[in-house]
C-alpha positions as a Markdown table, in Angstrom:
| # | Residue | x | y | z |
|---|---|---|---|---|
| 1 | Met | 0.0 | 0.0 | 0.0 |
| 2 | Ser | 1.2 | 3.5 | -0.8 |
| 3 | Arg | 0.6 | 6.2 | 1.8 |
| 4 | His | 0.9 | 9.9 | 1.1 |
| 5 | Tyr | 0.5 | 12.4 | 4.0 |
| 6 | Phe | -0.1 | 16.1 | 3.9 |
| 7 | Lys | -0.6 | 18.4 | 6.9 |
| 8 | Thr | -2.9 | 21.5 | 6.4 |
| 9 | Thr | -5.8 | 23.1 | 8.2 |
| 10 | Tyr | -9.6 | 22.7 | 8.1 |
| 11 | Ala | -12.0 | 25.0 | 10.0 |
| 12 | Glu | -8.8 | 26.7 | 11.4 |
| 13 | Lys | -7.7 | 23.4 | 13.0 |
| 14 | Pro | -4.6 | 21.3 | 12.0 |
| 15 | Ile | -5.4 | 18.2 | 10.0 |
| 16 | Glu | -3.7 | 15.5 | 8.0 |
| 17 | Val | -4.8 | 14.1 | 4.7 |
| 18 | Leu | -3.8 | 10.5 | 4.1 |
| 19 | Met | -4.3 | 9.3 | 0.5 |
| 20 | Gly | -2.9 | 6.4 | -1.3 |
| 21 | Phe | -3.3 | 3.1 | -3.3 |
| 22 | Asp | -4.2 | -0.2 | -1.6 |
| 23 | Arg | -2.6 | -2.9 | -3.8 |
| 24 | Pro | -4.5 | -5.9 | -2.2 |
| 25 | Leu | -7.8 | -4.1 | -2.6 |
| 26 | Asp | -6.8 | -2.7 | -6.0 |
| 27 | Gly | -8.1 | 0.8 | -5.3 |
| 28 | Phe | -7.5 | 4.2 | -3.8 |
| 29 | Phe | -8.3 | 5.4 | -0.3 |
| 30 | Met | -8.4 | 8.7 | 1.7 |
| 31 | Val | -8.7 | 9.6 | 5.3 |
| 32 | Ile | -8.8 | 13.1 | 6.8 |
| 33 | Asp | -8.1 | 13.3 | 10.5 |
| 34 | Tyr | -7.6 | 16.1 | 13.1 |
| 35 | Leu | -4.0 | 16.3 | 14.3 |
| 36 | Glu | -5.2 | 17.4 | 17.7 |
| 37 | Glu | -8.0 | 15.9 | 19.6 |
| 38 | Pro | -11.3 | 17.5 | 18.5 |
| 39 | Asp | -13.2 | 19.5 | 21.1 |
| 40 | Arg | -15.6 | 16.7 | 21.3 |
| 41 | Tyr | -16.1 | 13.4 | 19.6 |
| 42 | Asp | -19.1 | 12.9 | 17.4 |
| 43 | Asp | -20.4 | 9.9 | 15.5 |
| 44 | Asn | -17.3 | 10.1 | 13.3 |
| 45 | Asp | -14.8 | 9.4 | 16.1 |
| 46 | Gly | -13.0 | 12.7 | 15.3 |
| 47 | Tyr | -12.5 | 11.9 | 11.6 |
| 48 | Ile | -13.4 | 14.6 | 9.1 |
| 49 | Tyr | -13.7 | 11.9 | 6.4 |
| 50 | Ser | -12.9 | 8.3 | 5.8 |
| 51 | Asn | -13.2 | 6.3 | 2.5 |
| 52 | Met | -14.8 | 3.5 | 4.6 |
| 53 | Trp | -18.0 | 5.6 | 4.8 |
| 54 | Glu | -18.5 | 5.2 | 1.1 |
| 55 | Lys | -20.4 | 2.4 | -0.8 |
| 56 | Asn | -17.2 | 1.9 | -2.8 |
| 57 | Pro | -14.4 | 2.6 | -0.4 |
| 58 | His | -11.6 | 1.7 | -2.8 |
| 59 | Pro | -12.5 | 3.3 | -6.2 |
| 60 | Asp | -10.2 | 2.9 | -9.2 |
| 61 | Ser | -10.0 | 6.7 | -9.6 |
| 62 | Leu | -9.1 | 9.6 | -7.3 |
| 63 | Thr | -12.1 | 11.5 | -8.6 |
| 64 | Pro | -14.4 | 10.9 | -5.6 |
| 65 | Tyr | -11.7 | 12.0 | -3.2 |
| 66 | Leu | -10.8 | 15.1 | -5.2 |
| 67 | Asp | -14.5 | 16.0 | -5.2 |
| 68 | Lys | -14.6 | 15.5 | -1.5 |
| 69 | Leu | -11.5 | 17.7 | -0.9 |
| 70 | Ala | -13.1 | 20.4 | -3.1 |
| 71 | Glu | -16.4 | 20.1 | -1.2 |
| 72 | Leu | -14.5 | 20.5 | 2.1 |
| 73 | Asp | -12.3 | 23.3 | 0.6 |
| 74 | Ile | -9.1 | 21.4 | 1.4 |
| 75 | Ser | -6.2 | 21.8 | -0.9 |
| 76 | Ile | -3.4 | 19.3 | -1.4 |
| 77 | Pro | -0.3 | 19.6 | -3.6 |
| 78 | Ala | -0.8 | 18.7 | -7.3 |
| 79 | Glu | 2.5 | 16.7 | -7.0 |
| 80 | Met | 0.9 | 14.5 | -4.3 |
| 81 | Ile | -2.1 | 13.8 | -6.5 |
| 82 | Lys | 0.0 | 12.9 | -9.5 |
| 83 | Glu | 2.2 | 10.6 | -7.4 |
| 84 | Val | -0.8 | 8.8 | -5.9 |
| 85 | Glu | -2.3 | 8.4 | -9.5 |
| 86 | Ile | 1.0 | 6.9 | -10.6 |
| 87 | Asp | 1.0 | 4.5 | -7.6 |
| 88 | Gly | -2.4 | 3.2 | -8.8 |
| 89 | Gln | -1.1 | 2.8 | -12.4 |
| 90 | Val | 1.9 | 0.7 | -11.3 |
| 91 | Lys | 0.0 | -1.0 | -8.4 |
| 92 | Met | 2.5 | 0.4 | -5.9 |
| 93 | Gly | 3.2 | -1.6 | -2.7 |
| 94 | Asn | 5.0 | -0.4 | 0.4 |
| 95 | Lys | 5.7 | 3.4 | 0.2 |
| 96 | Asp | 5.3 | 6.2 | 2.7 |
| 97 | Ile | 5.8 | 9.8 | 1.6 |
| 98 | Arg | 5.2 | 13.1 | 3.5 |
| 99 | His | 4.4 | 16.1 | 1.3 |
| 100 | Ala | 4.6 | 19.6 | 2.5 |
| 101 | Val | 4.3 | 23.2 | 1.3 |
| 102 | Thr | 6.3 | 25.7 | 3.4 |
| 103 | Asp | 6.4 | 29.4 | 2.4 |
| 104 | Gly | 5.2 | 28.4 | -1.0 |
| 105 | Ala | 7.9 | 25.8 | -1.5 |
| 106 | Tyr | 6.9 | 22.2 | -2.1 |
| 107 | Thr | 8.9 | 19.3 | -0.5 |
| 108 | Arg | 8.6 | 15.6 | -0.6 |
| 109 | Thr | 10.1 | 13.3 | 2.1 |
| 110 | Val | 10.3 | 9.5 | 2.1 |
| 111 | Ile | 9.4 | 8.2 | 5.5 |
| 112 | Gly | 11.2 | 5.2 | 7.0 |
């Protein structure tokens, strides 16, 4: 499974977007989580979004997840999207990458 992480904000709170390709399930996934504990837990256990809430939790395209990000007004780097798409094309296995944008400069770091 490939995993790509990006820290940003949502509703003025720090969050992390995790997106990638799950080789055994042959599809993409995305989870958006608060980095700090939310003020109170709700029915979503503090998650903003999980692909597991969908009828098709591992689609063969990133389109549903890009639509969800747009709906939530959350931006992630285009480089991250492209790399996740490539992971799907090549059926990527174990891979962990942290993406960041600091002062307008994009960086990519291999984790582990």
